[in-house]
N, C-alpha and C positions, 0 to 999 in steps of 0.2 A: 433384219429381224428385231423387234422390240425386245428390250431386256425383260419386259413384263411377261413375255411369252414363257421364256425359260423359268422365271420365277414361279409363274403359275404352274407350268409343267412339274417343277420340282414338288409342289404341294400336291398335285394330283398323284403323282407316282407313289408318294408316301402313304396314300390310302391303298392297303393291299386288298383291292376288290376282286378277288378271285370269285368266280361265279357260284361256288358252293357256299360262300359266306355272304354276310350281310353287306349292302352298300350304303347304308343310311348315313354313315359319317361323311362320305363324299357329296352325297345329296344334301346334306345339311350345309356343307361348305358352299356348294354351288348356289343353293337357295338363298343363303345369306348374302353372297357376293351380289346376285342379281336384284334381290329385293332392295339392297342398300343403294342400288343404281336406278331404282324407279321402275323395274320391270314388274309387270303383273305375272306372278308365279303361281302355277297350279301343280301341286303335288298328287302323283297318282301311286298310291301304295298298292302292293301285291295282297293276296289273301292272307299271307302269313303275318303281315306287318313288319317283316324283317327286311324288306326290300322296297324300293320306291323309284318311280321315274319322275321326270319333271317336263311340264310344257311352260314356256315363258314367252312373253311378247312386250315390245316397246314400240310406241309410235302410234299414229292415227288408226282409229278403229274401223273406218270406212273403206280400207283397202285390204286386199288379200295378202300382198307382200311375198317374201321368200322365207322358207323354212330351212334351217340348218339343223342336222340331226347327227347324233352320235351316241355310242353306248358307253356306259361307265365301267363295266365288268372287264376282267382280264383272264387269261388262261393261267393255269397252276405253273409253278416253278418246280414242283417236286420231281426229283430225279434228273433235273437239268444241271449241268456243270457251269454255274455262273462264276465269274472270277471276282465279282463285287456283289454287295448287298442288292438284289433286284428291286427292292422297294426304297432305294435311295439313289436319286438321279446323280449320274456322274457325266461331266462334259470333258471330252478329249479328242483330239485329232478331228475336230470338226463334226463331232457326233455327240448326241445325247443318249446316254445308256440308261436302262430301266425297264421293268416290266410295264408294258403299255405304251412305251414312247411311240412306236409305230401304230400299234392296234389297241386303242386309237386315242390315247390321251394327248398326244401331240396336237391333233385336231381339236380336241375339246379345249385345249389351252388357247388356241387361236380364236376358237369361238368366244371364250371369255374376254380375251383382250379386244375383240371387236365389239362385244357388249359393253365394255367399259367406254369405248370411244363413242359408240352410238348413243350412249346415255348423256353425253356432254353437248349433243347438238340437237337441233329441231329437225325431225325426220319428216320426209314427204310420204314415205311408205313405211309400213311397219317392218320390224325385224322379229322373226319368230324363231325359238329354239326348242329343240327336243333332246332330253337325255334320257336313255333308256337302261335296262338292266337285263341281264341273263341272255344277252345276244350270243355269247360264246357257246351256249348249250343248245342252240338251235333257234335263235331269234324268238325266244319265249316271251321276254318281257314286253316287247312292242305289241305283241299279240293282245295283251291284256290292257294295253295303253291306247290303242289305235282309235277305238271308238269314242274316246273322250276328246280327241283333237278338235273336232268341230265345235263342241259345246264349251270349250275352254278358251283357246286362243284363235279359233276360226280356221278354216281351210285356206292354205296359201295358194298362190298361183303356180308355184313350182317348189320343188325340195332337192337340196343337195345332201347326200349322205357322205360322210367323210372317211370311209374306209380307205386304206393306203393304195394309191393307184400311181404313184409317183407324179402326182398332180396331172395325170391324164384324164380325160372325160371318158368314163365307162358308161356304156348304155345298156348293157346286158350282163346277166349271170343266170345259171341254171337254178331251178326250183329243186327242193330236196323233200323226200319223204323217208321217214326212218320206220322200220318195222320189226316185229319179233314173230317168228314162226314157232308154235309150240307143237312139238311132234310127239304123238301119243302112240306108244307101243305096248308090249305085254311082257311083264317081268317073269323071271324064272331063273333056275340055277344054270350056270354057264356050261356045266357038264352036258346039258341038253339043249344048248343054245339054239339049234335049228328048230326046236319045237315052239320057240317064242319069237316075238317081233322086237327086234333090237331098235329102240327109237333112235339110236345114233346112226343106224344104217338108213333109216327113214329120212334123217336130217341130211345125211350126205347125199342121198338120192335127190333131195330137194335142192341141195346146192348145185348139183349137176344140171337141174332143170333151169336154175337161175343163170348158169353160165351159158346155156344154150340160148336163152332169151337174150343175154347180153351179146353173144355173138350175132344174133339177128339184128339187134340194133346197130352194130358195127357194119354189118354187110348190107342191110336193106332199110335202115331207119332213116328218119329225118337227119340231115347234115347241116351244120353251120360251121363254115371254115374259119369263122372269127374266134373260134375256141381252139385251145390246144388239143383237146379231145373233142372232136366236132359232133358227137352224138350223145344220146342219153346213155347213162352207165348204171350198172348194178354192182354193188361192193358188199361182200360178205365179210363182217368184222369179227364175229365170235360164235363158236359152237360150244355148247355145254351140255352135260348129262352124265348119268352114271353115279353110282354110289360106292361100289366096290368091284374088284377084278372078277369076282366069281358070281356076280349078279348081272343078268341081262337087263339093261336100262329100259325102264318103261317110259321115260320122258326125257326129251332132248329139246334145246332151244337154239334157234338160229337168229342172231341179230344181224340185220342187213339194211342197206338203203338203196334208194335209187335217186339219181340226180338226173333231172330231165330238162331238156330244151323247152322254152316256153311253147313252141309249136307241138310238143308232145303232151297230150291231156293226161295228167297224173292219175285221174280216175280210170282211164283207159288202161294204164299200165298196171295199176293196182289189180283191176279186175282180171287182167291176163295172168298175173301171178297167182291170184287167188284161185282162179280155175285150174291152173296147173297143180296147184297143191292139192285141191279136191280130187282131181283125177289121179294123182299119185297115191293119195290115201285110199281111194276106192279100189285100186288095183290089189291092195292087201286085204280088203275087208271080207271076201269070202272065207278066208282062213282065220283072219283075226278081226273080228267085227269092232274091236275097239280102235283100230288104225284110223288116225286122222291127223291132218295138219292144219292147225288153225293160225291163220295170218291176221295179225292185229297191228294197226297204225299207232305209232308212239307219239310221233310229232311230224310237223310238216311246215314248210315255209314256201312262199311262191317265188318264181323266177321274176326276172326283169328283162323287158325288151322294149326300150325306148326308141322312137323314131330318130335316127341320126340328124334328120333335117328339122327336128321339132325346135320350138322356140326355147325350151329349157336347155337344150344341147348348144344351140348357138350362143345363149347367154353365158353358159358355163365356159365355153370356148373362149368368149371374149374376156371374161373376168380372169381366166387361169392362163391366158395367152397360150392356149393349146390348139393344136391342129389335129384334125382327124378325130376318131374315136376308138376305143377299145372295149373289149368284154373281159371279165374277170372269172377265174375258175372258182372262187369261193363264194359262198352265199352272203347276202347282207339283208338289212331290214328294208332296203329300197322297194322290194316287191310288194311289201304291205302298203306303202303309201301309194304306189302306182296302181297295183290290182285291186285292192280293197276300197281305197278312197278316190281313185282316178286322178291322182295328182301327178303331174309330169315330173319325172324323178330321174336324176343322174346319181352317180357315184364319183367322188373326186376327192382325194385327200393325200396328205404327205406320206412318204415312206413306201416300202415295198413289202408285200406279204411273201414274196418268193424267198428272200434271204434275211429278212429282219424280223417280220412278225412271227410270234409264238417260239422263237428261237432262244436258247441261252445267250446272255449278253444282248438281248434285244436292244436295238438302237434305231434312231432317226438322224439322218444328216441335218445339220443346221441349215444348210442351203434349202432343204425341203421345207423346214419351218419358215424360212424366209418367203419362199414361194407361196406358202399358204396364207401368211399374213398379208403378203402384197395382194393376193387375190381377194381377200376380205376388205383391204383398203379400197380397192376398185369397187366392191360391192357396196361399201358405205357411201362412196361418192354417188353411186347409182340411186340408192334410196334417199339421199339428200335432194335429189331431183336436179 
């Protein structure tokens, strides 16, 4: 591993780019770094002006090239028991510690080292880079950036997204849809509770219906044995409602999500859930006309399902010295490149999400950073022709 990788990673970790906060400082750093090395850099701000992403390229303009993509934001550290400052990198016992070392600033550091080396040689194919924001809150940032890719640096032949896979080539992950069900009941004094419609009762009835749908997915739905949980899933995260113990709640909310196999159409799943909600509300309406469950989509991102025999997979396996393929449980931005733009895309990066990412004392092993740098060294030789 080049010392530059650790030096750059140290700089990146020092930017506390929690998704709730601005990422402009790290974007300024990356933009200055790339501009100084001759990259054509295109800044893509969000609507607030408090966050931005970048697209960059170097090399000939008549070729599509390879795109490397990563996100700049990290998850919060609040409530986690860190033994050192999470925003100051510490190296010990063959590991680099700090928030984002695995997810995914280690990969970003390797990207910038590659950028520095690519700027010193004459490329036969272009190198393209993408740096996004707000990935950790549902791949939000890339959704506002993706339509600018073609007009700025041009569509690539293939895309590598650097989420942590222990440098294995991942060809799939599930898509996600996050929703909120607003359950409307009828308020009244709790001493006469049966005369009113408790919105929390309506909400818990709805949760029971969601559990029935989940059981059907497990028993009868599409299965993909490459996943630890081989079917589409529904998860209820929060139920809220009520103002006081002696008041029957007139409103309750259920926050939930489903994560779906690419083979399961998310629109069909949403239609099934919505129909179940309407049926449940209608069962109460003869007595309580206000009864209703309104299901609204809050965010969504597509899944990824790349052919294991495709050229992008073969190329990634050659560069990473990886055999076989894997699929990951977590979502990534790869589905946007693949589904929305039709770019052949895989996920491959240093570290493990299972026991390193999002954890207190998050870390990446130095050997994984070496493997990533080595992969990018092979990529550089490829684009040198």
